[in-house]
matplotlib code that plots the C-alpha trace (Angstrom):
import matplotlib.pyplot as plt

x = [-7.4, -7.1, -4.6, -2.9, -2.1, -0.1, 2.9, 5.4, 4.1, 5.5, 2.7, 1.9, -1.2, -1.9, -4.7, -6.8, -7.3, -9.5, -8.0, -4.8, -2.8, -1.2, -1.9, 1.0, -0.9, -3.6, -3.6, -6.7, -10.4, -11.7, -9.3, -8.7, -10.7, -8.4, -10.6, -10.8, -7.0, -6.4, -8.7, -6.8, -3.4, -4.5, -5.7, -2.3, -0.4, -2.4, -1.5, 2.2, 2.1, 5.1, 5.1, 8.5, 8.0, 8.1, 9.7, 7.9, 5.1, 3.7, 0.0, -1.6, -5.1, -6.5, -10.1, -8.9, -10.9, -9.9, -7.4, -10.1, -11.5, -8.4, -7.6, -4.7, -4.2, -1.9, -4.5, -3.0, -0.1, 1.9, 2.5, 4.0, 4.7, 8.2, 8.6, 8.2, 10.8, 13.3, 12.7, 12.8, 15.0, 15.5, 11.8, 11.0, 7.6, 7.4, 4.5, 4.4, 3.1, -0.7, -2.2, -5.9, -7.1, -7.6, -5.2, -1.5, -0.2, 2.1, 4.8, 6.5, 10.1, 11.6]
y = [-5.3, -7.7, -7.2, -10.5, -9.1, -6.2, -8.4, -6.6, -3.1, -1.6, -0.8, -0.2, -1.2, 0.9, 1.7, 0.5, -3.2, -3.3, -6.7, -7.7, -10.3, -12.1, -12.3, -10.0, -7.3, -7.1, -6.1, -6.3, -7.0, -10.2, -12.6, -11.8, -13.7, -16.3, -17.0, -13.3, -12.9, -16.0, -14.7, -11.5, -13.2, -15.6, -12.6, -10.8, -13.9, -14.5, -11.0, -11.6, -8.7, -8.1, -6.5, -4.9, -4.3, -0.9, 1.2, 3.1, 2.0, -1.5, -0.6, 1.8, 2.0, 2.3, 2.5, 5.3, 3.8, 3.3, 0.6, -2.0, -1.9, -0.6, -2.2, -1.6, -3.2, -3.0, -2.7, 0.1, -0.9, -0.3, -3.4, -3.7, -6.1, -7.5, -5.1, -2.1, -3.6, -4.0, -0.5, 1.1, -1.3, 1.3, 1.8, 2.0, 2.2, 4.4, 4.5, 8.1, 9.4, 9.3, 12.8, 13.3, 10.4, 6.8, 5.9, 6.8, 8.2, 5.9, 7.1, 5.4, 6.7, 5.8]
z = [-22.1, -19.2, -16.4, -17.2, -20.7, -19.2, -18.1, -20.4, -19.6, -16.3, -14.0, -10.3, -8.4, -5.3, -2.9, 0.0, -0.5, 2.6, 3.6, 5.3, 3.4, 6.4, 10.1, 11.0, 9.0, 11.7, 15.3, 17.5, 16.8, 15.3, 13.6, 10.0, 7.3, 6.0, 3.0, 1.9, 2.4, 0.3, -2.4, -2.5, -2.5, -5.3, -7.4, -6.9, -7.7, -10.9, -12.0, -11.1, -8.6, -6.4, -3.0, -2.5, 1.2, 3.0, 5.6, 8.3, 10.6, 9.9, 9.9, 7.4, 9.0, 12.4, 13.7, 16.1, 19.0, 22.7, 23.6, 24.4, 20.9, 19.1, 15.7, 13.3, 9.9, 6.9, 4.1, 1.9, -0.3, -3.5, -5.5, -9.0, -11.8, -12.6, -15.6, -13.2, -10.8, -13.7, -15.0, -11.5, -9.4, -6.6, -5.9, -2.2, -0.4, 2.7, 5.2, 6.3, 9.7, 10.0, 10.8, 10.8, 8.7, 9.8, 7.0, 6.8, 3.5, 1.6, -0.8, -3.7, -4.1, -7.5]

ax = plt.figure().add_subplot(projection="3d")
ax.plot(x, y, z, "-o")
ax.set_aspect("equal")
plt.show()
């Protein structure tokens, strides 16, 4: 079964996408790759994926280095299809406080 055939089944896509989608999703380091971000966005758009936003800290990953080489990015996310949004209209994504990992935990409240 292809992802595009799942339009009527409610589903969520989550994880470390390893790429910020927009410039505001990155702080520090080299500029983000526009071509890679566009490729990711096109893929999500073709699959009719919706980003419902989040609460909490903007960035979900850090390189945990000193200020001169410090980088933060929003690369971890929950996204869902329209069927999920209709079934669970009160869904909220929360970026929790990062502890020991370089990634912060993210939570989907339904």
